C-alpha atoms as one frame of an Amber mdcrd trajectory, in Angstrom:
protein
 -71.228 131.504  81.044 -69.340 130.624  84.056 -69.881 126.386  83.503 -68.124
 127.384  79.766 -65.370 128.338  81.501 -65.312 125.819  84.056 -66.092 122.744
  81.530 -62.685 124.447  79.465 -60.824 124.456  82.373 -61.354 120.532  83.463
 -60.497 119.690  79.610 -57.188 122.073  80.024 -56.895 120.083  83.759 -57.088
 116.322  81.598 -54.551 117.410  78.866 -52.075 118.695  81.670 -52.879 115.648
  83.675 -52.254 113.348  80.545 -49.297 114.893  79.392 -47.443 114.129  82.453
 -48.787 111.067  83.027 -48.471 108.950  79.381 -44.643 108.699  78.567 -43.303
 109.123  75.139 -42.909 107.060  72.952 -39.630 106.831  70.752 -39.367 105.829
  66.919 -36.989 104.194  65.365 -35.834 104.765  61.908 -34.316 102.200  60.352
 -32.343 102.376  57.096 -31.344  99.186  55.057 -27.719  98.718  54.410 -26.801
 101.987  56.631 -26.471 105.756  55.346 -24.762 105.836  51.894 -21.401 107.017
  52.409 -21.088 110.502  51.221 -18.750 111.523  47.788 -15.039 112.675  48.832
 -13.896 114.117  45.521  -9.901 114.383  44.601  -7.704 116.384  42.557  -4.079
 114.986  41.485  -1.991 118.059  41.155   0.246 117.677  37.584   3.572 117.999
  38.206   4.852 119.549  35.502   6.987 123.102  35.982   4.949 126.188  35.020
   2.114 124.228  33.454  -1.283 123.543  34.886  -3.977 121.469  33.610  -6.796
 122.503  31.477  -9.897 122.817  32.374 -11.071 122.152  28.990 -10.388 120.631
  26.023  -8.092 118.511  25.493  -4.890 120.624  24.093  -1.909 122.505  26.365
   0.811 123.835  25.388   4.467 122.701  27.108   7.376 124.896  26.865   9.200
 126.027  23.802  10.337 122.507  22.421   6.960 120.704  24.239   9.203 118.993
  26.516   7.397 118.624  29.917  10.223 118.115  31.606  10.570 119.911  35.025
  14.273 121.469  36.106  15.918 119.249  39.347  15.073 122.202  41.738  11.322
 121.697  40.795  10.582 118.173  40.482   8.171 116.734  42.135   9.038 113.285
  44.277   7.072 110.418  44.879   7.595 108.025  47.041   5.071 104.998  45.393
   4.862 103.537  42.462   4.480 104.734  38.698   1.943 101.931  38.408  -0.099
 103.239  40.568  -0.331 106.125  39.096  -0.818 104.983  35.364  -3.310 102.269
  36.452  -5.523 105.000  37.305  -5.929 106.199  33.987  -8.961 105.298  32.060
  -6.223 103.259  29.459  -3.811 102.426  32.364  -3.982  98.759  32.243  -4.162
  98.506  28.329  -0.741 100.020  28.329   0.316  97.518  31.054  -0.747  95.058
  28.707   0.151  96.150  25.558   4.097  96.353  26.943   3.362  93.185  28.809
   2.414  91.857  24.914   6.440  93.056  23.970   7.943  91.617  26.876   8.725
  95.261  28.376   7.839  95.432  32.116   4.815  97.664  32.759   6.007  99.449
  35.625   9.149 100.684  33.562   6.520 101.668  31.183   5.155 103.934  33.929
   7.349 105.597  35.310   8.541 106.631  31.904   4.927 108.484  31.254   4.769
 109.793  34.828   8.274 112.093  34.363   6.775 112.957  30.992   3.388 113.511
  31.596   2.820 112.486  34.830   0.677 109.812  32.366  -1.438 112.882  31.598
  -2.364 112.520  27.501  -1.534 115.919  26.375  -1.427 117.613  23.076   1.615
 119.803  22.729   2.054 122.604  20.190   5.373 124.272  20.165   7.437 125.588
  17.260   9.390 122.586  15.533   8.269 120.039  17.590   5.718 116.616  16.831
   6.517 115.604  20.748   3.030 114.793  22.073   0.677 112.434  23.953   1.319
 110.934  27.372   4.753 109.426  26.695   5.420 112.505  24.987   6.859 111.369
  21.125   7.647 112.842  18.034   5.927 111.559  15.215   9.064 110.352  13.974
   9.941 107.945  16.604   6.849 107.479  17.084   6.262 105.689  13.841   9.392
 103.332  13.548   8.584 101.915  17.238   5.188 101.155  15.964   6.738  99.559
  13.143   9.177  97.892  15.283   6.546  96.122  17.742   3.830  95.142  15.390
   6.587  93.335  13.409   7.619  91.954  16.632   4.215  91.015  17.609   1.724
  91.291  14.820  -1.413  90.466  17.248  -0.968  94.031  19.063  -2.609  94.983
  15.785  -5.877  93.634  16.740  -6.163  95.199  20.338  -5.209  99.073  18.630
  -8.293 101.088  16.882  -5.408 102.723  14.781  -1.728 101.785  13.652  -1.482
 104.990  11.912  -0.273 108.332  13.183  -2.786 109.442  14.295  -2.722 106.421
  16.877  -0.490 109.410  19.149  -3.976 110.331  20.406  -4.221 107.755  22.178
  -1.970 106.592  25.417  -2.641 103.104  25.116  -1.315 103.245  21.502   1.399
 105.406  21.890   2.033 102.342  25.089   3.175 100.222  21.999   5.415 102.621
  20.471   6.863 104.145  24.187   7.429 100.155  25.313   9.500  99.074  22.034
  11.573 102.078  22.918  11.999 101.017  26.136  13.597  97.673  24.803  15.548
  98.896  22.397  17.342 100.866  25.048  17.605  98.424  27.265  18.542  95.662
  24.554  21.561  98.383  23.785  22.010  98.985  27.284  22.786  95.308  27.323
  25.081  95.123  24.999  27.292  97.853  26.090  27.460  96.248  29.468  25.146
  97.093  31.845  22.861  94.139  33.438  19.410  94.192  33.457  18.828  97.929
  32.777  16.234  99.367  34.821  13.425 102.656  33.956  15.957 104.895  35.284
  18.696 103.620  33.155  17.037 103.583  30.363  15.713 107.477  30.900  18.829
 108.872  29.512  18.036 106.877  25.932  14.515 107.662  25.902  15.219 111.274
  26.029  18.826 111.782  23.984  19.183 108.596  21.830  21.095 105.676  21.509
  25.063 106.997  22.123  24.206 109.184  24.887  22.305 107.154  26.643  24.581
 104.379  26.997  27.113 107.426  27.829  24.882 108.373  30.782  24.032 105.025
  32.334  27.691 103.780  32.288  28.812 107.626  33.301  30.348 108.220  37.317
  28.002 110.155  39.383  30.374 113.234  39.881  30.577 113.830  36.086  28.296
 116.240  34.719  25.608 115.667  32.512  27.232 117.647  29.874  30.432 116.294
  30.445  28.636 112.981  29.459  26.585 114.476  26.647  29.201 116.717  25.049
  27.420 116.142  21.553  24.344 118.200  23.400  24.117 121.560  23.739  22.706
 122.702  27.279  20.130 125.149  25.922  18.798 120.936  25.147  19.938 120.415
  28.240  18.693 123.500  29.745  14.522 122.308  28.134  15.331 118.892  29.531
  15.090 120.495  33.182  19.119 119.702  33.205  21.433 122.829  34.979  24.801
 123.944  33.853  26.949 122.118  36.544  24.468 119.365  37.361  26.158 116.139
  37.419  24.564 112.075  36.711  24.213 112.164  39.887  22.055 114.456  41.095
  20.802 113.701  37.453  19.825 109.909  38.502  18.431 111.330  41.673  16.192
 113.896  40.639  14.501 111.099  38.043  14.363 108.314  40.413  12.331 110.765
  42.532  10.050 111.586  39.946   9.252 107.554  39.418   8.993 106.639  43.026
   9.639 103.089  43.443   9.485 101.928  39.381  12.639 103.837  39.207  14.733
 100.601  40.138  12.053  98.365  37.645  13.898  96.505  35.514  12.409  97.014
  31.656  12.446  93.609  30.451  10.219  90.604  31.834  12.395  88.116  29.350
């Protein structure tokens, strides 16, 4: 019995000595190409007043008339290019290519969709309004401008799946009509004496039509928007984010803040 205890103790002593005298060997693990990167999720806040992006589906109601423009006092600002915002969408590059095919600067097109919807394809269901899509066009304007665009460049028909009214739901297709509308605006402004119209110059045309667009583009900065467009009611101005007493200069500054550097982008490329 004592012998067994002695042998156990001896073995324990040997183990202890072995642990003290034998160095620990460090192991190295090689990971091919390094450790994988950790994904960082990002989410872009939409700057459209009280409208919140839907978490499911693709339909949202924007304002009582379907107009998505925020007021000057709550307008989000951007110091970058609207083109980056548009190109971040799955349809952005195709929209830009369609604009270029019509002789329209993709940067000016992007400035328009950024102001209208933050370049999000939204559907509006407002009473008496058909305004919809990333470029917020009414059915009538869309059909008229699409017809002009395809007449000007028939080759564009091959790049779109549907040239009919249902094409409004596809932002890249709607971009054709929007680009044509911007082209109309720029050509009319040129005939009115505005040299090389920019995205900012054509903004009022896009919202309020040719006569009003030319008037605002050439108005003094201290003139009120209501005075520049006397045939537009204050109710309509308010629904487009223009408060009573707002001057043309204040309006231009608010729109330019939304467009970022793209505000000064010329509309026409040739």
